[in-house]
Structure formats: structure tokens, C-alpha cells
C-alpha positions in Angstrom: 26.2 49.6 209.1 22.4 49.1 208.8 20.7 52.0 207.2 17.1 52.7 208.3 14.5 55.2 207.2 14.0 58.0 209.7 10.7 58.8 211.3 10.3 61.8 209.0 11.0 59.6 206.0 8.4 57.0 207.1 5.9 59.8 207.4 6.7 60.7 203.8 6.1 57.2 202.6 9.7 56.0 202.5 10.2 52.4 203.5 13.2 50.3 204.4 13.0 47.1 202.3 15.2 44.0 202.3 15.5 42.3 199.0 16.6 38.6 199.0 18.2 37.2 195.9 19.2 40.7 195.1 21.8 39.8 192.4 19.4 37.6 190.4 17.6 38.7 187.3 14.5 39.7 189.2 16.1 40.8 192.5 18.2 43.4 190.7 15.0 44.9 189.2 13.2 44.9 192.6 16.2 46.8 194.0 16.3 49.2 191.1 12.6 50.1 191.2 12.6 50.6 195.0 15.8 52.7 194.9 14.5 54.9 192.0 11.3 55.5 194.0 13.4 56.8 196.9 13.1 53.9 199.4 15.9 52.6 201.6 17.1 49.3 200.1 19.1 46.6 201.7 20.3 44.0 199.1 20.8 40.5 200.6 23.2 38.3 198.8 25.4 35.2 199.5 28.4 36.9 197.9 28.5 40.7 198.3 31.5 40.8 195.8 29.1 39.8 193.1 27.0 42.9 193.8 29.7 45.3 192.8 28.4 47.8 190.3 25.0 46.2 190.0 22.9 48.5 192.2 22.1 52.2 192.3 24.1 54.5 194.6 23.0 54.3 198.2 21.8 50.7 198.2 23.2 48.8 201.2 24.6 45.3 200.4 24.5 42.7 203.2 25.7 39.1 203.3 23.4 36.2 204.2 22.3 32.9 202.9 18.6 32.0 202.9 19.5 28.4 203.3 21.1 29.1 206.7 18.9 31.3 208.9 21.8 31.8 211.4 23.4 34.0 208.7 20.4 36.4 208.7 20.8 37.7 212.3 20.3 41.4 212.1 19.5 41.5 208.4 15.9 42.4 208.9 16.3 44.9 211.8 14.6 48.2 211.0 13.0 47.0 207.8 9.3 47.4 207.2 9.1 45.2 204.1 10.8 42.2 202.6 11.1 40.6 199.2 11.7 36.8 199.4 12.3 33.9 197.1 11.4 30.3 198.0 14.5 28.7 196.6 18.2 29.1 197.2 21.7 28.0 196.2 23.2 27.4 192.8 20.8 24.5 192.2 17.7 26.6 193.0 16.5 24.0 195.4 13.4 24.7 197.5 14.2 26.1 200.9 13.3 23.9 203.8 13.7 26.5 206.5 11.0 29.0 205.6 9.5 29.0 209.1 12.9 30.1 210.6 13.2 32.9 208.0 9.7 34.2 208.6 10.1 34.0 212.4 13.2 36.3 212.1 11.4 38.7 209.9 8.4 39.0 212.2 10.6 39.4 215.3 12.4 42.3 213.5 9.1 44.1 212.8 8.7 43.4 209.1 5.1 43.9 208.1 4.9 43.4 204.3 6.4 40.5 202.3 6.4 39.5 198.7 7.3 36.0 197.7 8.6 35.2 194.3 7.6 31.6 193.7 9.9 29.2 192.0 7.2 27.0 190.5 6.6 24.8 193.5 5.1 25.3 196.9 7.6 25.3 199.7 8.1 26.0 203.4 8.5 29.8 202.9 5.0 30.0 201.4 3.6 27.8 204.2 5.2 30.0 206.8 4.0 33.2 205.2 0.4 31.9 204.9 0.5 31.0 208.6 1.9 34.4 209.6 -0.8 36.1 207.5 -3.5 34.1 209.2 -2.1 35.1 212.5 -2.1 38.8 211.5 1.6 39.3 212.0 2.5 39.8 208.2 0.9 41.0 205.1 2.1 38.5 202.5 1.6 38.6 198.7 2.6 35.9 196.3 4.0 36.6 192.9 3.8 34.1 190.1 5.6 35.3 187.0 5.6 33.1 183.9 8.5 32.5 181.5 11.2 35.3 181.9 12.1 37.1 178.7 15.8 36.7 179.7 15.5 33.1 178.7 16.0 34.4 175.2 19.7 34.9 176.1 20.0 31.1 175.9 20.1 31.6 172.1 22.8 34.2 172.1 25.8 32.0 171.4 24.1 30.2 168.5 23.0 33.5 167.0 26.4 35.2 167.3 28.2 32.2 165.9 25.9 31.0 163.1 22.9 33.3 162.8 20.6 30.4 163.6 18.7 28.9 166.5 18.3 25.1 166.9 15.2 24.6 169.1 12.5 22.1 169.8 8.9 22.6 170.7 8.9 25.7 168.5 5.2 26.0 168.4 4.9 26.4 172.2 3.2 29.5 173.3 4.3 31.8 176.1 3.1 35.1 177.6 6.7 35.7 178.7 7.3 38.6 181.1 10.0 41.3 181.2 12.0 41.0 184.5 11.6 44.8 185.0 7.9 44.3 185.2 8.2 41.7 187.9 10.5 44.0 189.8 8.1 46.9 189.4 5.1 44.9 190.6 7.1 43.7 193.7 8.2 47.2 194.5 4.7 48.5 194.2 3.2 45.8 196.4 5.9 46.3 199.1 5.3 50.0 199.3 1.5 50.2 199.0 -1.6 48.8 200.7 -4.3 46.4 199.7 -2.3 43.4 198.6 -2.3 41.2 201.8 -3.1 37.5 201.0 -3.3 38.2 197.2 -1.6 36.1 194.5 -0.6 37.8 191.3 0.2 36.0 188.0 2.5 38.3 186.1 2.8 38.0 182.3 3.9 40.1 179.3 1.3 41.8 177.0 1.3 39.1 174.3 1.5 35.4 173.6 4.5 34.4 171.5 5.8 31.3 169.8 9.5 30.6 169.2 9.3 32.1 165.6 7.7 35.2 167.1 10.5 35.7 169.5 13.1 35.2 166.8 11.4 37.7 164.6 11.7 40.3 167.4 15.4 39.6 167.9 15.9 39.6 164.1 14.3 43.1 163.9 16.5 44.4 166.7 19.6 43.0 165.0 18.6 44.1 161.5 19.2 40.6 160.1 17.1 37.5 159.8 17.8 34.6 162.2 17.0 31.2 160.8 15.1 28.6 162.9 16.1 24.9 162.6 13.4 23.0 164.5 14.6 20.0 166.5 12.5 17.0 167.2 11.6 16.3 170.8 14.3 13.6 171.0 16.9 15.9 169.5 16.0 18.6 172.0 16.3 16.2 175.0 19.7 15.1 173.7 20.8 18.8 173.4 19.7 19.4 177.0 21.6 16.3 178.2 24.7 17.5 176.3 24.5 20.8 178.3 24.5 18.8 181.5 20.9 19.3 182.7 19.9 16.5 185.2 17.1 14.2 184.2 14.5 15.7 186.6 15.1 19.2 185.1 14.8 17.8 181.6 11.5 16.1 182.5 10.2 19.5 183.7 11.3 21.1 180.5 9.6 18.5 178.4 6.4 19.0 180.4 6.5 22.8 180.4 7.4 23.2 176.7 5.4 20.2 175.4 2.2 21.1 177.3 2.6 24.6 178.6 0.0 25.2 181.4 -2.8 27.7 180.5 -1.5 30.2 183.0 1.8 30.4 181.1 0.2 31.1 177.7 -2.6 33.5 178.9 -2.0 37.2 179.2 -2.9 38.6 182.6 -3.8 42.2 183.4 -1.7 42.3 186.6 0.9 44.8 185.3 -1.6 47.2 184.0 -3.9 46.9 186.9 -1.2 47.6 189.5 1.1 49.9 187.6 -1.3 51.8 185.4 0.6 51.0 182.2 0.9 48.2 179.7 3.4 45.4 180.3 6.6 45.7 178.4 6.7 43.8 175.1 9.4 41.3 174.0 10.5 43.5 171.2 11.6 46.1 173.8 13.5 43.4 175.7 15.2 42.4 172.4 16.2 46.0 171.7 17.6 46.5 175.2 19.6 43.3 174.9 20.7 43.4 171.3 24.4 43.6 172.2 24.2 40.0 173.6 23.3 38.7 170.1 25.9 40.6 168.0 
């Protein structure tokens, strides 16, 4: 059954928000922040069974696949706001049906949309820009840099050996806590003044690989050793993990020559939320069990 905010709730500032990609690292945080603020949340996922136990009480879970707009019939009805992603499927491929998705949202009466970009411009962004120009949607584009959860890639090495073997160790990143991305999205979806804006979202500091390992070491209470790989050794390690060549090429570009945006602290979190962005040391403490 579709749950909608009543007229009285709308008058009190309660919104009905659909969150796409709701079981993902960011989607879960968008859902959580909206629900904790008292909004009506509809969590969209390809596999509702995967959502079990992941959301606060009262969140409605609905099935749908962004790659197939025919599965979204009725999903947006009664919603005033929508959080979207521009990629879908297990391969995180760019969606090619953005215009169909946006058309459904507009027809259902959605007014506000946030789009979490996946690094490349796609049809969802094109459709949202066109809808914004036509005055039928207030669209805001979110550009987070490296997620702090990427640190979990080291968990098995740390648990097994107390070491991390990693290349490009001097790369710098203003990595961001997923909770901050979710909080920014929730704020934008439930407040005014963000139409047509693009927000780069970062953490509060620029970190190297040794800096990140120092934070995890402090959380664990023991030192983690770094064994730095050459670029060729790192590429070989990625290939051994099964990453396709095009993904490895992206990694080499991103880690070997991190764009300025990815290694420059932005004030977005503090500007919009009125508090500092969450530091990596906090993320490490929250996730320390993964490294034990």
C-alpha cells in the first residue's frame, strides 16, 4: 500500500519522498535521515528482500528497477520529492532511459529531485535539466568525492595480516562520509533554494593512504603496516580481483592523477547543515569491527 503524507502533515512540513537505490551505501543514509526527520519515505529497490532490517520503522519498501521504467508505474504517486541515481544494475552502468523516469515523476506530481551522479553525465541528468528549464521540476545535482566506505576494501588484509598492500599511496583525497551525503540529500529534498544547483560534497580534510591507515590503526589500537605497491603491481592486483580493463583504466587515472575536485575540501556540508563534515577517524571508529 502506498503511504502518503496527509494534508495536515504537508502543512507541518512533512514530505513524501521516494529514494532510489535505497539499499546502497548512500541510499540507506538518505532514507535514514529523512525518516529520522519525520518524513514519509518510500524506499525503491530491485530486490525488496535485501531491504530487510536495513531501514527505520515505518519506511515503505517498494520494488522497481530504474533500468526498466515500466516497473516504476505507481511508485512516484503521491510523492513530492525524489532522490535519484544516474546508474543502475550490478555493473553500475549509466542509465539510458532517464527521460522515461523523469516523465513518470513529473506526471505523478514530484516537484523536487536530487541526483547522485556516478562520475559521468547521463540521460537522467539531461532529462532533469530539461525539466528544470521547463519549470516542471526543481533539480539539484550532488557530486560526492571518494566514499569513506572504500576503506572497507582493506578489511580482509588487515584482519588476516595486519598490513595493507596498496599502490598510489601518496594520492590525496577529501573523502566523504556517506552519512553526510545522505544528510545533504535529505536537506535539499525538504527545503527550498536549491533548484538548478550543483553541490560537490567532501569530508573536512585531505588524506593520503598513510593518513587513512593511521586513523584505522588508532581505532583498532594497533599499528597497520603499509606495503606500497608499484603501479604495475597494483594493476596486476586489480586484474586478479576481476576488474575489467576499462575500470582499471579509470582507477589508474583517478588514483594516479586525482582531479582537483577530489582533493580539495568543499564547504557544502557546513554551509547546508550548519555543522562540520564528519572526519575519517569517526568513520574508522564506527566501522572498527570490520577490521578486527
